N, C-alpha and C positions, 0 to 999 in steps of 0.2 A: 511621486506616488510609487515608482518602481522600487526605490530604496526602502520606503516605509513598508511596502508589501513584502520585500525580502526579509526585513527584520521580523515581521510577523511570521513568515515561514520558518525562520531560524528558531523563533520561540516555540513553534509547534514541533519542530524536529527535536529540540531539547527536551520538551515535555513528553516525547514519545520514544523512549529507549526500546520498547517492545510493542508488539501488536496490541497487547492489552492496554497499555498506557495511551497508545494512539486513539483507540476507540473510546477510552475514558475521557480524553481531551475533547473529542468530537461530541460526546454526550453532554459534557458541561456547556459547551457552546450552544448546542441545540436547546437545552433547558433554558439558558439565559435568553434565547430568542423565541420563547413561547411554545416550544415543542413539548409534547407529552409522551412519556414512554409507555409503550404497549408491551404486553407479555404474551408469548406464544401459548402459554398454558392457561390463558384466560380468554373469555369471549371479547370480541372487539365491538365497540360502539363508536362509530365515526360520524362526524358532522361536517356539513359544507363549510369550507373555510378553515377546517381543523388542520393542525400541524402535529405530526406524529413520528415516532421512530421506534424500532424494535431491534434488539440485540440477541445474537446467538453466540454461545461459547465465549462471551466477553471480548471477542476479537473480531466479530463480523457485525456490521450495522447496516440497516436499511432505513432511510428517512424519506418521508413523503408529505406532500400537502394535498388537501382535497379542494378542488376548485369550487367557487361559489355558484357555478352553473354546471349543467350536465356535461360530463367529460366524454371525449371521443377516443382517447387513447392514453398511453403512458410514454413519457420521454425520460429515459433512464441513462445514467452514467455510472460506471463501476471502476474502482481502483482496488488496490490491495494493501493490507496493513502490515504484512510481514516483509522482512528483508533477510538476505543470507547472513548467518551468524553461527555461533556455537551454542548448543544446548547443554546445560549442566546436568549430569546424571544424578540420580537419587543418592547413590553411594559416591558422594562428591569428592571426599578427601583422598588423595593418593600420596602416601609417604614416598619420597623420592631421594635419590643419591644427593650428596652434598648437604645433608641435614636440612632438607627442604620439604615442604608440602605443596603439592599441586592439585588442581581441580581436574576431575575426570569429565571431559566434554566430548561431544561428537558434532560434526558439521551438520548444519541445517541449511539446505539449499546449496546451489553451486556458487562458490565464492572464489575470489582471488586470495588464496590463503596467505601469501607472503605479506599482503597489506595489513595483516593483523599483528605482525611481529613488532616488538620493540616500541610499543605505544601504551600509554596507560589505559587500562580497561576496568570495568566493574560489572556488576551483576544486577539484573532486574527481571521481573516477571510476576508470577502470582503464587500464592500459598493457599492450600486447602487445609482448613483447620476445623476441629470439632468445637462447637460452641452452643451450649444450652440445648443439647439434643439435636442440633442441626449440623450440617456440613456447610461452612461458609467459605467464601473466597476473599482473599485480601491481596491487594496489589503491594508489591515491594520494589523498592529501588534503593540500592546502596549508593548513596550520592557522594561518593568520594573515590579517589584513586585507590584501587584495591588489588589489581592484578597486572601482570605483564607476561607476554610470551617471549622469552629471550631467544634471540638467534644464536647460532654457533659462531664463534669468532673466526675470522678469515684465516688466522694463524693455524687453526685446527681443521678447517675445511677449505682448502685452496680452490675448490671447484664451485664455491658458493655463488660466484658471479656468472656462472655458466649455466644457470637454470637448474640447480640442484633440487631434487624432489623433496617435498615435505610430506611426512607421514602423520596422519591425524592422530594416531594412537600413541605417538612418541613426541614428535617435534612441536605439537600444537597444544599441549596441556599447559594452561597458564600457571605461573608461579603465584601461590597464595601467601606463603610465609615460610618461616623457619619451622623446623620440627617442633611440635608442641603437643599439647593434650588433644586427643581426637575429639571431634564433635564441635570444634570452635566455629566452623563455618555454619553449621546448622543453627547454632545459638545466635549467630549474627543475623541470619535470615529471619528467624523467629522474632528477634528484637526489632528489626526494621519493619517487619510486617505488623507489629503491635499485638502479637499473640504469644501465649505461653508456649515454650518449646515442646512440652509434652502433649500439646493439642495438635501439633502439625501432623497431618496425615500424608500429604504428598506436595510436591512442588513442580512448577514449570518455570525454570529460570534460564536466562540467556545472557551471554556476554554482550556488552555494548561499549563502543569506544568513548573515552572520556573527553577527547579533544572536541571542543565545541565547534559548530559551524561558523563560517565567517564569509564576508564579502572581500574579494580581492581583485587584482587587475589594476591597470593604470588609472582607470576611471571607476573602479568598483563594479565592473561589468560582469564579473563571475561570482558564483556562489559555490563554496566548497563545504561539504558537510557529510555526515553519515546519513544513510537511509533516504537519499534523494529518490532512489528507486524503491518504493513508488510513492513515498509520502509527498513529493512535490506535486504529482498529479492529484493525489487525494486532496491536498490543500487547495489547489486551483479549482478542482471540480466542486469542492465544498463551498468555497467562497462564491462561485457562480450560482450554485444552488440557493444559497441564502439571499443573494442579491436580485435574483430574477423576478420579474413581474409575473402575475398569474396569467394563465392562458386557458384554453379549452382542453388541456391535457393535464394529467397528474404527473408532476415532476417527482422523480425518484432518484435519490442519491444512495449508492451502494458502496460499501467497503468490505471486501472478503479477506479472509485469512487463508494461509497455506498455499498461496499461488506459487511460491518458490519451490514447493515439493509436490506439485501436481494437482492441487485443488480437490483431491478425492477424499474430503472429510465432511463431517456434518456442517461445518462452518465455511466450507470452501465453495468456489463457484460451480463445482461439479455436484453440488447437493441440490435439494429441492427448495432451499430456503427462499430464494427470490420468487419462484413460481408460487410457493405457499403464500408469501406476503401479498402478491398481486391478486391471487384468487380470493383471499380474505378481504382485501380492500373492496373488490367488486361485490362480494357477497354482503359485506357490512353496509354497502350503499344501495342495496336492493337490486343489484344487477343479476339477471338470470345467467346460467352458463353460456347460452347462445350470445347474449349481449357482452359477456366477458370476452369471448373469443373474437367478436367483432372489434372490441377495443384493442385487443392484442394485435389485430391486423392493421391498426392505425398507430402502432407503437414503433419506437426506435431506441437503439442502445448504442451509447458511446463507451467503448472499452478503452480505458486510459491507463497506459503503462509506458514508462519512458523509452526513448529510442536512442540508438547509437549515433552520435555526432561523428563526423569525419575526424580521425585522429591526426593531429598536426605532424606527428613523427612517422605515422604509418598510414598514409592515404590509400595505399594499395589494398587495404582490407575493405574499403568502401566501394560501392558501385559508383562508377565515374559520373553517371547521369543523375542518380537519385541519392545524394549524400547530404543530409542535413548539417547545418552548422550551428554553433552556439549563438543564441540571440537572433536566430533567423525566423523564429515563430513556431507555431504548433505544427507537429509532424503528422501526416496521414501515412499509415504503414500498409504496404502491399506485399503479397506473396502469391505466386502462381498456384502453389499447392495448398492455399488457404490456411497456412499457418497463422496468417492474419485474416480476419473475416471481411476486410474491405473489398467491396466489388464496385462496379461502375455506378450502381444506384446509390449505395450508402456513401461512397466517396463524394458523389455529386451533391447529395443532400447536405453533408457537413461542410463541404467547400462553399456552397452557396450561403449557408448561415454565417460562415467566417467572412465571406466577401461583404455581406450586408453589414457586419459588425466592424469592418475595417481591420480584421485580424490577418496578419501574414501567415501563409500556409506553405509548408515544405512537404516533399515526398520522400519516403524511405523505402527502399527494397534491399534485401540482403544481396551481396555479390552472388551471382548465379551459382557459383560452385561452393558457397559457404552457407549451409543450412542454419536457420535461426531457430529460436525457441517459440513456443506457442504462448498465447495470452488468455486472459479471462474471456475474451470475446468468443473464440471458437469452443471453449469449454462450456460457457453458458448457453450457447446455441443448441446444445444437445437437449436442454430442458426448456429453453425459451426461444422459439424459432421466429425471430423478428429481424428486420434489417439491422445490421450492426457494422459500425466502422471502428477500426483500430487506430488510435491516435497515441501520441506521447509528446514528451519534450526532449530535445536533444541533450545528451550528456556524455561525458567521458568517464572512463574508469568504472563502468557499470559493474556492480557486484564486488567492488572493493570496499574496504572498511570506511573509506573516505572518498566521496565522489565529487564530480565537478559539473556544473550546469550554468546556464545563462540567466542573468537577472531579468532581462526583458521578456524572456519566454514565460516566466510565471505570470506576469501581468497579461500577456497575450492569451494564455489559457483561461484566466479569470474572465476576460472580456468575451472570449468565445463561448464559455459555458454559461455565462449570464445571458447571452443571446439565445443559446440553445435551450436552456431550461424555461425560457419565456415563450417558446414556440409550440404550436400544435401542428401535427402532420396528418394528412389524409391521403391514403394510397388508393387510387382508383384507376379505371381503365384508360383515363385520359392523362395520367401522369400523377405526380406527387404534388400536393398542395401544401406549402409551408406558410403558416400564418401566425 
């Protein structure tokens, strides 16, 4: 099962070179499983037993099921669709020395820049075009080796192995081709998007590594691939969402964009999108505002974003007591300053669900003198104040162009989320009831 699940994860990663393609792949899977798309700009009519999803900005998605009986709360899980990469600028072509043309790009998110050097790359994203009096969006993926960012030879830079700095505006512009007629790149993008070049109004294009993901290790126990952060968690939560049995709560699966750049966009976790969806669900099912707030008080959020495994070459960067390992199970993340939202209550709830499902659990805390990044959990809490646990899967080389994780951990997350999405929670003066 683990090998087959990993192959399905690899197929999802290959189909998701950008946040737009990831959400499109999820949409197709939801539609094939009987879900119906809703639109924010139209009234919602929901039915008991109904399956629905709504998309914002083509890169953020919320899916949910309506129980066949009166629901008491929401059980939610959220991951993110974006990963660190390079965004292509509108004025893309840059004539360069050596009779070459390069692409003008800028970094998106915090990445390990050197990991993008000397590997085949290409471009994917979306194109906005004029069509029959409307502005339409078309996904585009140049499905061939197109670009490379060449490093400087060691003969010319003798300090290259001593941590030489890379400058985004010079060292990291990918080589597109030889000097030629201007506009070739734009023509290529229009052709691959299936629209006439003169109808293209704007683009959002990103670089993606062409090296496919693979399983490796003596027994195939590791997975190496681009965008494991955070599409591995997205995949695991999504599979659990689809497989879970109905309960007395509304299961809600969320994927947000722009987590890598702070989430402060209309499709980010720091927007009102999730609260808008939940309030509309309650209203469409005849709940009063008071009943909606009562349902929120019996709700729970799992914020799923990958965690750092102890590095075999540098264990000194990890906390000696709370350092997850690859294939050790799902990670619950803790931070005294609440960079992760896990507290005693939310950690206990999730740990109990995993215990009942037979899922191994690990703990992660940053080394006390090394601050970590924030996650979807504490950002979402500003808008949706419910108990939240931060979890993830252990990985190495986080934010590199090619990352490494454990095969068994994906299966552990699927089992954990299948159990979680099939639960109802009730918070009361005598404790938390998980049923």
